BAVEXDREN-453348 format. One record per residue (C-alpha): x, y, z. Coordinates in steps of 0.05 Angstrom, whole numbers, padded with zeros to 5 digits, always signed. Layout:
<nodes>
XYZ...
</nodes>
This chain:
<nodes>
-00762+02210+00521-00743+02282+00504-00779+02340+00534-00791+02365+00465-00834+02309+00454-00877+02331+00515-00894+02395+00489-00937+02373+00437-01015+02395+00464-01045+02373+00389-01019+02299+00403-01080+02254+00427-01038+02207+00458-01006+02264+00501-01078+02290+00516-01102+02229+00541-01041+02214+00587-01038+02282+00614-01113+02302+00621-01146+02368+00606-01100+02434+00620-01157+02462+00667-01171+02395+00698-01240+02398+00672-01244+02333+00639-01282+02281+00675-01242+02226+00656-01170+02247+00651-01113+02219+00692-01118+02274+00739-01185+02261+00758-01169+02189+00760-01111+02204+00810-01155+02250+00854-01207+02190+00859-01158+02143+00877-01133+02190+00934-01202+02210+00959-01221+02133+00959-01153+02117+00999-01169+02172+01045-01236+02147+01057-01211+02078+01082-01218+02031+01022-01149+02017+01028-01152+01980+01092-01220+01944+01071-01183+01872+01066-01146+01836+01116-01099+01809+01062-01083+01817+00990-01072+01743+00976-00997+01708+00980-00993+01684+00900-00965+01752+00881-00900+01792+00901-00907+01829+00965-00904+01895+00919-00967+01872+00880-01003+01856+00946-00982+01920+00978-01009+01956+00915-01077+01928+00931-01081+01957+01001-01041+02022+00988-01029+02071+00932-00956+02059+00910-00918+02124+00900-00843+02121+00870-00796+02168+00914-00746+02185+00858-00730+02233+00806-00693+02180+00769-00753+02166+00719-00717+02109+00684-00705+02073+00744-00781+02068+00765-00817+02048+00702-00813+01976+00717-00855+01987+00783-00917+02019+00752-00922+02067+00809-00987+02106+00810-00951+02173+00834-00885+02201+00841-00846+02248+00892-00787+02286+00884-00741+02333+00934-00678+02375+00919-00632+02316+00940-00664+02268+00889-00660+02323+00838-00593+02334+00851-00576+02258+00845-00612+02259+00778-00577+02316+00749-00512+02290+00769-00522+02230+00721-00499+02239+00653-00561+02203+00626-00602+02267+00643-00550+02319+00619-00594+02334+00560-00652+02347+00601-00611+02395+00653-00583+02431+00591-00652+02444+00557-00676+02472+00626-00617+02518+00630-00629+02541+00557-00708+02556+00569-00687+02594+00630-00635+02637+00594-00685+02653+00535-00740+02671+00588-00691+02713+00629-00662+02757+00575-00641+02822+00605-00644+02793+00682-00580+02788+00726-00544+02718+00735-00580+02702+00802-00651+02710+00770-00631+02671+00716-00608+02611+00767-00674+02617+00802-00709+02609+00732-00673+02554+00718-00680+02519+00786-00758+02515+00772-00746+02492+00702-00704+02435+00724-00752+02413+00776-00812+02420+00727-00771+02385+00673-00763+02322+00717-00837+02327+00735-00853+02322+00665-00809+02265+00651-00845+02230+00711-00918+02247+00684-00905+02211+00622-00892+02150+00664-00943+02150+00719-01019+02161+00715-01026+02200+00780-00994+02257+00818-00920+02287+00820-00897+02323+00877-00851+02383+00861-00815+02415+00925-00803+02496+00929-00736+02513+00960-00724+02496+01029-00701+02569+01035-00776+02592+01039-00797+02545+01101-00808+02608+01142-00833+02651+01089-00909+02643+01076-00917+02696+01017-00851+02672+00983-00876+02598+00986-00942+02621+00956-00911+02660+00902-00862+02605+00886-00919+02551+00883-00956+02595+00838-00894+02601+00788-00883+02527+00786-00956+02515+00769-00956+02565+00717-00897+02530+00682-00931+02467+00684-00987+02495+00656-00949+02526+00599-00930+02451+00584-01004+02430+00584-01004+02401+00650-01066+02415+00697-01049+02443+00769-01093+02381+00794-01034+02333+00772-00983+02370+00816-00975+02373+00889-00928+02429+00913-00886+02405+00971-00877+02454+01031-00842+02445+01099-00883+02428+01158-00867+02494+01195-00922+02537+01214-00905+02585+01157-00908+02526+01106-00974+02505+01129-01003+02571+01127-00977+02574+01052-01011+02513+01040-01074+02533+01067-01076+02601+01019-01052+02552+00959-01115+02510+00974-01156+02566+00967-01128+02581+00902-01140+02509+00880-01067+02488+00885-01056+02423+00926-00999+02413+00972-00955+02358+00999-00935+02377+01072-00866+02345+01079-00806+02341+01131-00866+02319+01178-00847+02281+01241-00898+02296+01295-00975+02291+01303-00983+02365+01316-00950+02381+01245-00996+02333+01218-01060+02358+01254-01044+02427+01238-01037+02407+01160-01105+02374+01164-01135+02434+01197-01106+02477+01139-01142+02435+01084-01071+02404+01060-01084+02350+01006-01028+02304+01037-00981+02295+01091-00920+02260+01084-00893+02237+01153-00822+02213+01147-00813+02142+01183-00738+02124+01173-00710+02196+01193-00753+02189+01263-00723+02116+01271-00650+02147+01255-00658+02197+01312-00687+02144+01365-00625+02098+01340-00572+02152+01353-00610+02166+01421-00611+02090+01438-00555+02053+01403-00564+01991+01443-00639+01986+01426-00662+01937+01373-00726+01965+01341-00770+01910+01315-00819+01940+01256-00879+01939+01299-00839+01982+01353-00801+02028+01302-00818+02094+01323-00825+02121+01257-00874+02069+01242-00910+02086+01306-00913+02157+01287-00945+02149+01217-01001+02097+01250-01017+02150+01304-01023+02206+01247-01065+02155+01205-01114+02133+01261-01122+02208+01281-01144+02227+01212-01188+02168+01201-01221+02174+01267-01237+02249+01259-01253+02232+01181-01200+02285+01159-01195+02288+01081-01122+02296+01079-01080+02241+01052-01027+02203+01097-00966+02183+01056-00915+02151+01092-00846+02167+01069-00767+02159+01081-00765+02082+01091-00702+02052+01110-00722+01977+01099-00786+01936+01071-00807+01916+01143-00823+01989+01157-00865+01986+01089-00903+01925+01107-00915+01944+01172-00954+02002+01147-00997+01966+01094-01066+01997+01089-01037+02070+01093-01066+02111+01041-01004+02122+01001-00934+02099+01010-00876+02133+00978-00818+02083+00963-00745+02089+00935-00732+02044+00874-00685+02000+00915-00742+01984+00961-00788+01972+00909-00744+01924+00875-00739+01886+00941-00812+01885+00946-00821+01864+00877-00774+01803+00894-00808+01783+00958-00864+01732+00969-00907+01716+01030-00972+01746+01048-00979+01821+01058-01039+01840+01109-01066+01907+01122-01043+01936+01190-01078+02004+01184-01156+02011+01169-01209+02062+01179-01249+02009+01217-01196+02005+01268-01179+02075+01270-01255+02091+01289-01256+02043+01348-01201+02079+01383-01203+02130+01439-01169+02191+01412-01168+02264+01441-01180+02317+01394-01128+02369+01388-01142+02442+01378-01079+02481+01348-01067+02556+01342-01004+02583+01324-00973+02588+01394-00996+02516+01414-00967+02492+01348-00901+02521+01363-00900+02497+01440-00921+02424+01416-00867+02423+01368-00812+02455+01414-00830+02397+01464-00813+02345+01418-00741+02345+01410-00739+02291+01352-00786+02331+01310-00758+02394+01325-00686+02369+01307-00705+02332+01248-00745+02386+01217-00691+02434+01230-00635+02383+01198-00682+02361+01137-00693+02438+01121-00615+02451+01123-00602+02388+01082-00648+02407+01030-00628+02477+01021-00555+02454+01023-00570+02403+00963-00611+02463+00929-00547+02507+00936-00508+02452+00900-00557+02449+00847-00551+02525+00837-00479+02516+00833-00481+02468+00774-00537+02516+00741-00481+02572+00749-00426+02534+00722-00467+02520+00655-00485+02594+00655-00418+02625+00667
</nodes>
């Protein structure tokens, strides 16, 4: 589907799928997605001990957790009927490198050139970056009924004001195409500065997805800031521990990434946090199934395919009821405590820094591709 076809606000079909521009409609997809997230966060996802074994693992899992597609390749996720979708600079770079998205990429660049007349090359490149990100988000919104996460550049990870300004710009671009801000989550890194940006954006009615999250202190700081959603990374935590302990075999229940997400989920539910927990960065289906019942699970097309082909019974592993019964000490985080706790967690410190560097590197590659088209 072309982007041009998405820019017809007078189309009844388009309006029905997108919801009202200002988010005030009572029955649009944005409102349904919000209610789904809130219901999940309140604990309904863990209310059943199992989902029945007559369906595929993916179908059963979808009754326990909201399924989110972790891909910018919108053609690859259609068959799985996810509720939401997430993207990041790496996934967008992979998508624009695919010839089937050449027209979408070029359209975004053309729009940027038109919008940046009289400006220098680098200003046009930055404009094009945002329009490429929004362009893929628009295509994903044609497929899913819920929310799309769009990430701001990683170079802003330690710049609160810059993050807020970039988030506003992305939301404005979506608005110009008829998309309400209540269907968009702005992804910001789980640095102190990123979390403070999310706090400010929340006050402006812009919801954030706190990404590159590897520790409880990051999650708690995000929750206390009123972040809509956190994305604790399962697989990257496992990667670090495998590298540190190459001889150790990590079963799913003992997977350190799974245990980290479980700890965050239980803390949030125990203290009635409204922040949604969306487990991310999976390495295998065992990790996913071990987190059944988590509010949301963002899964790559490859693992979605594997789950769709799997049988057997899928049971909830996480629930509000279980979390409420646990003995959990409440954290109180100011900036210095946050920084100290993060510093003391070698894995979280290293993976956060590595993730920022890698996303920044892929964003620079995307900018290079844009420059090639502009010059």
